[in-house]
C-alpha angles and dihedrals in degrees: 000000000000122000112218102172139332107330095343112119133173143187126235111197127217087258092054097257111151115216120182105222107226102181114026124153113254092237089060096051099103123126112246097024111146110218139172108221145177131204147099141271117257109222101178101060135090125208135181093233116101095205129089136337119294110257132185112217114217097171134021133177122187110231101172129002118238125227095241124101119261111251129212124231089245097064 
């Protein structure tokens, strides 16, 4: 995971693809987490973030915990 701002997080895949995570559980919102995930791109949505493609996560598994601090959805 990469933390862009406040509670906005994104994935950067092994091949460099940038995906803006739209529905990640709070306990997984930690910069540096390494995860395996499934989902799909969301084509009919606009965001103010100028990073990555909007992506709805349907399944995520934590592989390795990052060193960041988990963030709540209210920050």
